C-alpha positions in Angstrom: -8.8 -31.1 -7.3 -8.0 -34.7 -8.5 -7.0 -37.6 -7.3 -5.3 -41.0 -9.1 -6.5 -44.3 -8.5 -3.3 -46.8 -7.9 -4.3 -49.4 -6.5 -3.0 -51.9 -4.2 -2.1 -55.3 -4.4 -2.7 -56.3 -0.4 -6.2 -57.1 0.7 -7.6 -57.7 4.2 -7.8 -61.0 5.4 -11.9 -62.0 5.2 -12.5 -59.2 2.9 -13.3 -60.5 -0.9 -11.1 -58.7 -3.3 -13.0 -56.3 -5.6 -12.7 -57.1 -9.2 -9.9 -54.6 -10.8 -12.0 -52.0 -13.0 -8.9 -50.9 -14.8 -7.8 -47.4 -16.2 -11.0 -45.6 -17.0 -10.8 -43.1 -20.0 -14.0 -41.8 -19.0 -13.3 -39.9 -15.8 -10.9 -38.3 -17.7 -13.0 -37.0 -20.3 -15.5 -36.0 -16.9 -12.6 -34.1 -15.8 -11.9 -32.5 -19.0 -15.5 -31.5 -18.9 -15.7 -30.4 -15.2 -12.5 -27.8 -15.8 -14.6 -27.0 -19.3 -17.6 -25.6 -17.6 -16.4 -23.6 -15.1 -13.7 -22.2 -17.3 -16.8 -21.0 -19.7 -18.4 -19.6 -16.6 -15.3 -17.9 -14.7 -14.4 -15.8 -18.5 -18.5 -15.5 -19.5 -20.7 -15.7 -16.4 -23.8 -14.8 -17.9 -23.9 -17.1 -20.5 -22.8 -20.0 -19.1 -24.4 -19.2 -15.8 -24.7 -22.7 -13.6 -20.5 -23.8 -14.6 -19.8 -23.3 -11.0 -21.0 -27.3 -10.8 -18.3 -28.0 -12.8 -16.9 -28.5 -8.9 -19.7 -30.6 -7.8 -18.7 -32.7 -11.0 -14.8 -32.9 -9.5 -16.2 -33.8 -6.0 -17.6 -36.8 -7.2 -15.1 -38.3 -9.2 -12.5 -37.4 -6.3 -15.2 -39.4 -3.9 -15.2 -42.3 -6.4 -11.6 -42.4 -6.9 -10.3 -42.3 -3.7 -13.1 -44.9 -1.8 -12.1 -47.3 -4.7 -8.2 -47.2 -3.7 -8.9 -47.3 0.1 -11.2 -50.2 -0.9 -9.1 -52.2 -2.7 -6.1 -51.6 -0.2 -7.7 -50.4 3.5 -5.5 -48.5 5.2 -4.6 -51.3 8.3 -2.1 -49.2 10.5 -0.9 -45.7 11.0 1.9 -46.2 8.4 -0.8 -47.1 5.7 -2.6 -43.9 6.8 0.7 -42.2 6.4 2.0 -43.3 3.3 -1.8 -42.4 1.7 -1.2 -39.3 2.9 1.8 -38.8 1.2 0.7 -39.8 -2.0 -1.4 -36.9 -2.2 0.6 -34.8 -0.7 3.5 -35.7 -4.0 0.0 -35.6 -6.4 -1.5 -32.4 -5.1 0.8 -30.0 -3.3 4.1 -28.8 -5.9 1.4 -27.6 -8.2 -0.7 -26.1 -5.7 2.2 -24.4 -4.2 3.7 -23.2 -6.8 0.9 -21.8 -8.2 0.2 -19.9 -4.6 3.7 -18.6 -4.7 3.6 -16.7 -8.1 0.5 -15.6 -7.1 1.8 -14.0 -3.9 4.8 -12.3 -6.1 2.2 -11.4 -8.8 0.3 -9.6 -6.6 3.1 -7.7 -4.9 4.0 -6.6 -8.5 0.9 -5.3 -10.1 -2.0 -5.6 -7.7 -3.0 -2.1 -6.1 -2.0 -2.0 -2.3 -5.5 -1.8 -1.3 -5.7 -5.9 -2.1 -2.6 -7.0 -0.3 -3.7 -7.8 3.2 -6.4 -9.5 1.9 -4.9 -11.5 -0.7 -2.0 -12.2 1.9 -4.2 -13.9 4.3 -6.1 -15.8 1.8 -2.4 -17.3 0.3 -1.4 -18.2 4.2 -4.8 -19.7 4.7 -4.9 -21.1 1.3 -1.5 -22.5 1.7 -3.1 -24.2 5.2 -5.6 -26.0 2.9 -8.3 -24.0 5.4 -9.0 -21.1 2.8 -12.8 -22.4 2.6 -13.7 -21.4 6.0 -11.9 -17.8 5.4 -14.1 -17.7 2.4 -17.4 -18.6 4.1 -16.7 -16.6 7.6 -15.9 -13.3 4.4 -19.0 -14.2 2.5 -21.5 -13.5 5.8 -19.7 -10.0 5.6 -21.7 -7.1 4.1 -18.9 -5.5 4.1 -16.8 -7.7 2.5 -19.4 -8.4 -0.5 -18.0 -5.7 -2.8 -14.4 -6.6 -2.3 -12.0 -7.3 -5.2 -12.1 -10.9 -6.0 -9.5 -13.0 -4.6 -6.4 -14.6 -6.6 -6.7 -17.7 -4.7 -10.7 -18.0 -4.1 -10.2 -21.2 -6.5 -8.9 -23.0 -3.3 -11.8 -23.4 -1.6 -12.7 -26.7 -3.0 -9.1 -27.4 -2.9 -9.6 -27.2 0.5 -12.6 -29.1 0.7 -10.9 -32.1 -1.3 -7.6 -31.9 1.4 -9.9 -32.1 4.2 -11.7 -35.0 2.8 -8.5 -36.7 2.1 -7.2 -36.2 5.6 -10.3 -38.0 7.3 -11.6 -40.5 5.1 -8.7 -42.6 5.2 -9.1 -43.5 9.1 -12.8 -43.5 8.5 -13.0 -46.4 5.9 -9.5 -48.0 7.7 -11.7 -48.1 10.8 -15.1 -49.1 9.0 -12.9 -52.1 7.8 -11.1 -52.7 11.1 -14.4 -53.3 12.6 -16.0 -55.0 9.8 -13.2 -57.6 9.5 -14.2 -58.3 13.3 -17.8 -58.5 12.8 -17.1 -60.9 9.2 -19.2 -58.1 7.2 -16.7 -55.7 6.1 -18.3 -54.5 3.0 -22.1 -54.2 5.1 -19.7 -52.4 7.2 -18.1 -50.1 4.8 -21.2 -49.4 2.9 -23.6 -48.8 6.0 -20.9 -46.0 6.9 -20.2 -44.6 3.8 -23.8 -44.1 2.9 -24.4 -42.9 6.8 -21.8 -40.1 6.3 -23.5 -38.9 2.7 -26.8 -38.9 4.3 -26.0 -37.0 7.3 -24.2 -34.3 5.1 -26.9 -34.4 2.8 -29.4 -33.1 5.3 -27.4 -31.3 6.8 -26.4 -29.3 3.9 -30.2 -29.1 3.1 -30.5 -27.3 6.2 -28.0 -24.9 6.7 -28.3 -24.0 2.9 -31.8 -22.8 4.0 -30.1 -21.0 7.0 -26.9 -19.6 6.0 -26.5 -19.8 2.3 -23.7 -17.7 1.8 -21.5 -19.9 4.1 -22.9 -23.4 3.3 -21.8 -22.8 0.0 -17.7 -23.1 1.3 -17.7 -25.4 4.1 -16.4 -28.9 4.3 -19.9 -30.1 5.7 -22.1 -29.4 3.7 -19.7 -30.5 1.1 -19.1 -34.2 2.0 -22.2 -36.2 0.8 -21.3 -35.1 -2.4 -17.6 -36.7 -2.2 -19.3 -39.8 -0.5 -21.6 -39.6 -3.0 -18.6 -40.8 -5.2 -17.5 -43.6 -2.3 -21.1 -45.1 -2.9 -20.5 -45.4 -6.6 -17.2 -47.0 -6.0 -18.6 -49.3 -3.5 -21.7 -50.1 -6.3 -19.0 -50.5 -9.4 -16.3 -53.0 -7.5 -19.2 -54.9 -5.4 -22.3 -55.0 -7.1 -20.8 -54.2 -10.8 -22.3 -51.7 -12.9 -23.6 -53.8 -16.0 -25.9 -55.5 -13.6 -28.2 -52.1 -14.2 -30.7 -51.9 -17.1 -29.7 -49.6 -20.1 -26.4 -49.1 -18.4 -25.0 -47.2 -21.3 -28.4 -45.1 -22.1 -27.6 -44.1 -18.5 -24.4 -42.2 -19.0 -25.7 -39.8 -22.1 -28.3 -38.8 -19.2 -25.7 -38.0 -16.9 -24.1 -36.4 -19.5 -27.3 -34.7 -20.5 -28.1 -33.4 -16.4 -24.5 -32.1 -15.9 -25.0 -29.7 -19.4 -28.4 -29.0 -18.0 -26.7 -28.0 -14.6 -24.8 -25.3 -16.3 -27.2 -23.6 -18.2 -30.2 -23.9 -16.1 -29.1 -24.0 -12.1 -28.5 -20.1 -11.2 -25.9 -18.3 -9.0 -28.5 -16.6 -6.9 -30.2 -20.0 -6.3 -29.8 -22.0 -2.9 -26.5 -24.1 -3.6 -25.6 -27.0 -2.7 -28.5 -28.1 -0.9 -30.7 -30.4 -3.0 -30.4 -28.7 -5.7 -26.2 -29.8 -6.0 -28.3 -33.7 -6.4 -28.8 -33.0 -10.3 -24.8 -31.8 -11.2 -23.9 -34.9 -8.2 -26.5 -37.9 -9.4 -25.5 -37.0 -13.6 -21.8 -37.4 -12.6 -22.5 -40.6 -10.4 -24.8 -42.4 -13.6 -22.0 -41.2 -16.4 -19.4 -43.0 -14.1 -21.7 -45.7 -13.4 -22.7 -46.2 -16.9 -21.3 -49.5 -18.8 -18.7 -48.0 -20.7 -18.7 -50.7 -23.5 -19.9 -49.9 -26.9 -20.8 -48.1 -29.4 -23.8 -46.7 -27.8 -22.0 -45.5 -24.4 -20.7 -41.7 -23.6 -17.1 -43.8 -24.0 -15.9 -42.7 -27.3 -17.2 -39.4 -27.0 -15.0 -38.8 -23.5 -12.3 -40.7 -24.7 -11.6 -37.9 -28.0 -8.1 -37.7 -28.2 -8.3 -33.8 -27.1 -11.0 -34.5 -24.2 -8.2 -36.9 -22.9 -5.5 -34.5 -23.0 -7.8 -31.7 -21.3 -8.6 -34.2 -18.6 -4.7 -35.2 -18.0 -4.2 -31.5 -17.1 -7.5 -30.4 -15.9 -5.9 -29.9 -12.0 -3.5 -27.9 -14.0 -5.6 -26.1 -15.6 -8.1 -25.5 -12.7 -4.7 -24.1 -10.9 -4.0 -21.4 -13.5 -7.0 -20.3 -15.0 -8.4 -18.0 -12.0 -5.2 -16.7 -10.7 -5.2 -14.9 -14.6 -8.6 -14.0 -14.6 -8.1 -11.6 -11.7 -4.6 -11.0 -12.1 -4.4 -9.8 -15.8 -6.8 -6.9 -15.3 -4.5 -5.3 -13.0 -1.5 -6.2 -15.0 -3.4 -4.7 -18.3 -3.9 -0.8 -15.7 -0.1 -1.0 -15.2 0.4 -1.1 -19.2 -2.4 1.8 -19.4 -4.6 -0.6 -21.3 -8.4 -0.8 -20.1 -9.3 -3.3 -17.2 -12.5 -5.2 -18.3 -11.5 -8.3 -20.7 -12.7 -9.0 -24.1 -13.1 -11.6 -25.8 -9.5 -11.9 -26.8 -8.4 -12.0 -23.9 -10.6 -14.2 -22.3 -9.2 -16.4 -25.3 -5.5 -15.8 -24.5 -6.8 -16.7 -21.1 -7.6 -20.0 -21.6 -4.7 -20.9 -24.0 -2.3 -19.9 -21.6 -4.1 -21.6 -18.9 -4.0 -24.8 -21.2 0.0 -24.1 -21.9 0.7 -23.4 -18.1 -1.7 -26.2 -17.0 0.5 -28.9 -19.3 3.8 -27.7 -18.4 2.9 -27.7 -14.6 1.6 -31.3 -15.3 4.9 -32.4 -16.9 7.3 -31.0 -15.2 6.0 -30.2 -11.7 3.2 -32.5 -11.4 4.9 -35.4 -12.9 7.9 -35.1 -11.7 7.4 -34.9 -7.8 4.9 -37.9 -7.9 7.7 -39.9 -10.0 10.9 -38.6 -8.0 12.6 -41.9 -6.2 13.8 -38.5 -3.6 10.6 -38.7 -2.2 9.5 -42.1 -2.3 9.1 -42.2 1.2 6.8 -40.6 3.6 9.1 -38.8 5.8 10.7 -36.9 3.0 7.6 -36.1 1.4 6.6 -34.7 4.7 9.6 -32.5 4.9 8.6 -30.8 1.5 5.2 -30.1 2.2 6.4 -28.5 5.5 9.0 -26.8 3.8 6.7 -25.5 0.8 4.0 -24.7 2.8 5.6 -22.6 5.2 7.3 -20.6 2.2 3.9 -19.7 0.6 2.4 -19.4 4.8 5.5 -16.8 5.1 4.6 -14.8 2.0 1.5 -14.6 2.5 2.3 -13.2 6.3 4.7 -10.6 4.3 2.2 -9.6 2.8 -0.2 -8.5 5.4 2.5 -7.2 7.4 3.6 -5.1 4.8 0.1 -3.9 4.3 -0.7 -3.1 7.8 2.3 -1.2 7.7 1.2 1.2 5.4 -1.9 1.5 6.9 -0.4 2.4 10.4 1.8 5.2 9.1 -1.0 6.4 7.0 -3.2 6.5 10.0 -0.9 8.5 12.0 -0.3 11.2 9.3 -4.1 11.0 8.5 -4.7 11.9 12.9 -2.3 14.5 12.9 -4.0 16.7 10.3 -6.7 15.7 11.8 -6.4 17.6 15.2 -4.5 20.0 13.0 -7.4 23.0 12.6 -5.8 25.0 9.8 -5.7 22.1 7.9 -7.8 21.7 4.3 -7.9 17.8 4.8 -10.6 16.0 3.1 -14.1 17.4 3.1 -12.3 20.9 5.1 -11.2 22.0 1.8 -15.1 22.4 0.6 -15.8 25.2 3.2 -16.5 28.9 2.7 -12.7 30.5 2.3 -10.8 27.4 1.4 -9.5 28.4 -1.7 -8.0 31.6 0.1 -6.6 29.0 2.7 -2.4 28.6 2.0 -2.9 25.6 3.6 -5.0 23.7 0.7 -2.6 23.6 -1.6 -0.9 20.6 -0.6 -4.5 19.2 -0.2 -5.0 18.3 -4.0 -2.9 15.5 -3.9 -3.6 12.2 -2.3 -3.1 11.9 1.5 -4.8 8.7 2.4 -3.2 5.5 1.4 -5.8 3.0 -0.8 -5.1 0.5 2.1 -5.6 2.8 4.7 -9.6 3.5 3.2 -10.1 -0.1 2.9 -9.9 0.0 6.8 -11.1 3.6 7.6 -14.5 2.7 9.4 -16.4 4.3 12.0 -15.7 3.1 16.1 -19.3 1.6 15.8 -17.6 -2.0 13.7 -14.7 -1.9 16.4 -17.2 -1.5 19.4 -19.8 -4.0 18.1 -22.7 -2.1 17.5 -24.2 -4.1 15.0 -26.9 -6.8 14.9 -26.5 -8.9 12.2 -28.5 -12.0 10.8 -30.9 -13.1 12.0 -30.7 -10.1 14.1 -31.5 -11.9 17.8 -29.1 -9.8 19.5 -29.8 -6.1 19.6 -26.8 -4.0 20.6 -26.3 -0.4 21.8 -23.5 1.9 22.0 -23.2 4.9 23.5 -20.7 7.8 22.4 -20.5 11.6 23.9 -22.1 12.8 27.4 -23.9 15.6 26.7 -27.6 16.2 28.3 -29.4 16.1 24.6 -29.8 12.3 23.4 -29.8 11.5 20.3 -30.9 8.1 18.9 -28.5 7.3 15.4 -31.0 4.9 13.7 -30.6 2.4 10.5 -28.7 0.3 8.6 -24.6 0.7 7.4 -25.5 4.0 5.9 -26.5 5.2 9.1 -23.5 4.1 10.8 -21.0 5.6 8.8 -22.1 9.1 9.7 -21.3 8.4 13.7 -17.4 9.5 13.2 -18.7 13.4 12.2 -21.7 13.3 14.9 -19.1 12.1 17.0 -17.1 15.3 16.6 -20.2 17.0 17.1 -21.4 15.9 20.1 -19.3 18.0 22.7 -20.1 21.2 20.6 -23.9 20.9 20.4 -23.9 18.7 23.6 -25.3 15.6 22.6 -25.4 11.8 23.9 -24.9 9.7 20.6 -27.0 6.4 21.3 -26.8 3.8 18.1 -29.3 1.6 16.7 -27.7 0.3 14.0 -28.1 -3.1 11.7 -26.4 -4.3 9.2 -28.2 -4.8 5.2 -31.9 -4.2 7.7 -34.2 -1.3 7.3 -36.0 0.5 10.1 -39.5 -0.4 8.2 -42.9 -2.2 8.6 -42.5 -4.0 5.1 -40.1 -6.9 5.4 -37.1 -7.0 3.3 -36.4 -10.0 1.0 -33.2 -10.9 3.0 -31.3 -14.5 2.7 -33.4 -16.7 4.1 -37.3 -16.0 6.0 -35.8 -16.6 10.0 -33.4 -13.5 8.5 -36.7 -11.3 7.1 -38.3 -12.0 10.2 -35.9 -10.9 12.8 -35.3 -7.5 10.9 -38.9 -7.1 11.0 -38.5 -7.9 14.7 -35.7 -5.6 14.5 -37.7 -2.8 13.3 -40.2 -3.2 15.5 -37.9 -3.2 18.8 -36.1 -0.3 17.5 -39.4 1.8 17.1 -40.2 1.0 20.3 -37.2 1.8 22.3 -36.6 4.9 20.8 -40.1 6.3 21.0 -39.8 4.9 25.1 -36.3 5.5 25.6 -35.8 9.0 26.5 -34.9 10.7 23.7 -34.6 14.2 22.4 -34.2 13.3 18.5 -33.2 10.6 16.2 -30.6 11.0 13.3 -31.5 8.4 10.7 -30.4 7.7 7.3 -30.5 4.5 5.1 -29.6 2.3 2.3 -32.3 -0.3 0.7 -29.6 -2.7 -0.2 -32.4 -5.4 -1.0 -36.1 -5.3 -2.3 -38.7 -6.2 -0.4 -39.8 -9.3 0.1 -41.3 -11.0 -3.1 -41.0 -7.6 -5.3 -39.1 -6.5 -7.7 -36.7 -3.2 -7.2 -39.4 -1.3 -9.6 -42.1 -2.5 -7.4 -39.9 -2.2 -4.6 -39.1 1.8 -5.0 -42.8 2.6 -5.3 -43.5 0.7 -2.0 -41.0 1.0 -0.1 -42.0 4.9 1.4 -45.1 3.3 3.0 -42.8 1.3 5.1 -40.8 4.5 6.3 -43.6 6.7 6.9 -45.2 4.9 9.7 -42.1 4.5 11.8 -41.1 8.5 11.2 -45.0 9.3 12.2 -44.4 7.5 15.3 -41.4 9.5 16.2 -42.8 12.6 15.6 -45.8 11.7 17.5 -43.5 10.8 20.1 -42.3 14.4 20.3 -38.8 13.8 19.1 -37.0 15.4 16.7 -36.1 13.6 13.6 -33.5 14.6 10.7 -33.1 12.5 7.9 -29.7 11.9 6.1 -30.6 11.4 2.3 -28.3 8.5 1.2 -25.0 9.5 0.1 -24.4 9.1 -3.8 -23.7 5.5 -5.0 -20.4 4.5 -7.2 -21.1 0.5 -6.8 -23.9 1.7 -9.4 -20.8 1.5 -12.0 -18.9 -1.2 -10.4 -16.3 0.6 -8.4 -14.8 -0.4 -5.3 -13.2 3.1 -4.3 -10.3 2.2 -2.6 -9.2 -0.4 -5.5 -10.1 1.7 -8.4 -8.0 4.8 -6.8 -5.6 2.5 -5.8 -5.2 1.5 -9.9 -5.8 4.9 -11.1 -3.5 7.0 -8.9 -2.8 9.2 -12.0 -5.8 8.9 -13.5 -8.7 9.3 -10.7 -11.5 10.5 -13.5 -11.7 6.6 -13.8 -13.5 6.5 -10.6 -15.6 9.3 -11.0 -18.9 9.7 -12.3 -21.9 12.4 -12.5 -24.3 12.3 -9.7 -26.7 10.7 -12.0 -24.4 7.7 -12.7 -24.1 7.2 -8.8 -27.4 7.8 -7.8 -29.5 5.5 -6.2 -33.1 5.2 -4.9 -33.5 6.5 -1.1 -37.2 5.2 -0.1 -36.5 6.8 3.2 -36.1 10.4 2.4 -38.7 10.1 -0.2 -41.4 9.3 2.3 -39.6 12.1 4.6 -40.1 14.2 2.4 -43.4 13.7 1.8 -44.4 14.9 6.1 -45.5 18.0 6.7 -44.1 18.5 10.3 -41.6 21.4 12.1 -40.1 18.2 13.8 -38.7 16.5 10.6 -36.3 17.8 8.8 -34.4 16.0 5.7 -30.3 17.1 4.8 -28.9 16.1 1.7 -25.3 15.6 1.3 -24.6 15.3 -2.5 -22.5 18.2 -2.5 -20.1 17.1 -0.2 -19.3 14.7 -2.8 -20.2 15.5 -6.1 -18.7 18.9 -6.0 -18.9 21.0 -9.3 -21.4 18.8 -10.4 -19.1 15.2 -10.5 -19.0 12.8 -7.7 -15.2 12.8 -6.2 -13.1 9.2 -4.9 -10.9 11.6 -3.7 -11.7 15.2 -1.9 -8.8 17.0 0.0 -6.8 14.5 -0.9 -9.0 12.1 1.3 -10.1 8.9 -0.2 -14.4 9.4 -0.2 -15.6 5.7 0.4 -14.2 2.7 1.8 -15.7 0.3 -0.5 -18.7 0.7 -3.1 -21.0 2.8 -1.0 -19.6 3.8 3.0 -17.9 6.6 3.7 -14.2 6.6 5.2 -14.6 7.6 8.6 -11.7 10.6 7.9 -13.5 11.8 5.3 -16.9 12.1 8.0 -14.7 13.6 10.3 -14.0 16.2 8.1 -17.6 16.5 7.0 -18.3 17.5 10.7 -18.5 21.7 9.8 -21.0 21.2 7.5 -22.9 18.4 9.3 -23.0 20.9 12.0 -24.6 23.7 9.9 -26.8 21.7 8.0 -28.2 20.3 11.8 -28.2 23.9 12.9 -30.9 25.0 10.3 -33.4 22.5 10.8 -34.5 24.7 13.1 -35.3 21.9 15.7 -34.7 22.6 19.3 -32.3 19.6 19.6 -29.8 20.9 17.2 -29.7 24.8 18.6 
């Protein structure tokens, strides 16, 4: 996260030697401010709503310091580049790899097994400094949205910086090489940095609008922030900031801008894009400001406590987030609540500072100043071994978790194939209480790690239309004479395992029309971008036409309203959304199709319960993961619109009793975990509900399901 500004004495020929800037205590103050607002944001996100901009402050600082160093001592050979990389390795890797290794150990000891696989993968990619791309991919995965927070999620920004450190000396070195031949070194370097700044900034604006979730993490959308620091370095070294009018005032304006961003920029705004100009330009102003005189920001940023926090800010950043994520797991292990209170948050701040001081003193400084690592070869050798150990730890965590899943899958499949088993929903069937096999089903049969991966075939088979919904896949299951279209979003898709079980019994061929996070309605949803909103509407039109003209006998549909309608809040959406579904339902009826609407399942996510993670943490007290039907209730405009239509061709199935027997919504029924996240049925539980679903379909009186 940080950089040092060690200055080499040599300068290339024909290049004016910039005036040394000396130690910048205001930079340490900026670092303290940056890590402070990040820490406060992570502990109190509702109060410091824009505290994530502290990362942007760090980016500008790093760009400034690294570019300052490279301009003063440009790399003139691959050996110089290697020496630069070695300094970065000695400065940054020992502490970060130590944290990753300890996070891996702590995950095994206190975290639920349901998070082992994901955390192991993230530790692996963080150890290779590419985890920002891992999080970028996960950010657009609708089903990953409810995953537990990763204890290494903050490593995304470190990965961006390491990727910057890898390419920047080559870019600056090449610019100096070309500039030396042309006799215009300063101009070539300046225009190179400016060009990268502009190209990345324009791309950031465009991509933030097109893919806001991915744009937050990827390096190309962030490069301009680091390059902005580079432009400041060029100005400071070649032009001098004291030439600016009201130079001291600029520092106060910049400081006010950073604080304003902390409280005014919100996580739901498209970021970085042009909004990131606020913290970036504000940081640049503080660095550019004349630090001389009593009216400057220097006295404030140079206070001893501020300087101390700035000196250890890199380690504070490393340590604080794993503590925030792992402490609740440990709290549950000790029989306490997993919710963090004010005292817990203050304790995390204090422990983070103490750990950071120890890490800075005995890890960062020891490795950086060690004579043993003075050579680049030894430094790279150490880095390779240490990174290999971290990667091996992450990989082993993944392997252990996957082995647990595979063993559990075999066990569950054997019980699914046993007609006398009371697994899952079968325990709710009439006569189950008299079946001696049902007694054993009261204990947990499904591992939480297995539940998180227990999804319908529609995922593995690529049956989903995803944003921006240009691709329109269809998948077919069964070979019966009656053709049924399964239509909707992921809450239609999670019924596929049950319908597959019924296909032979009811002579069905099932064709899927499934779209992630997109409701089949005539009214537009408020999706991430206008293109996604329009794409969803186009997809809904296509599905309606395809199903009414495609030779189908029936439609089974189910949905969850996961986003409000475009331009509306949730209250207006609940009132208005049924109209958009009613028109499509009527089109199916007019096309003489039998239509079955399955009312959406109870929603544990309303209580912020990720069911497998909760079960893993509370295996001895599953009541902590349960709720009442009222607590797990969620609007269902599709079912509401179906209820308002009077037609013999339309029927609504209400599945609440299959999830909330005896008036309580349970995370585990018949030994099976009911959901694989906060809202979607596990494939195993869906399969065990096939008898109940088949009976309800038969009672609809619709010809297709007789």
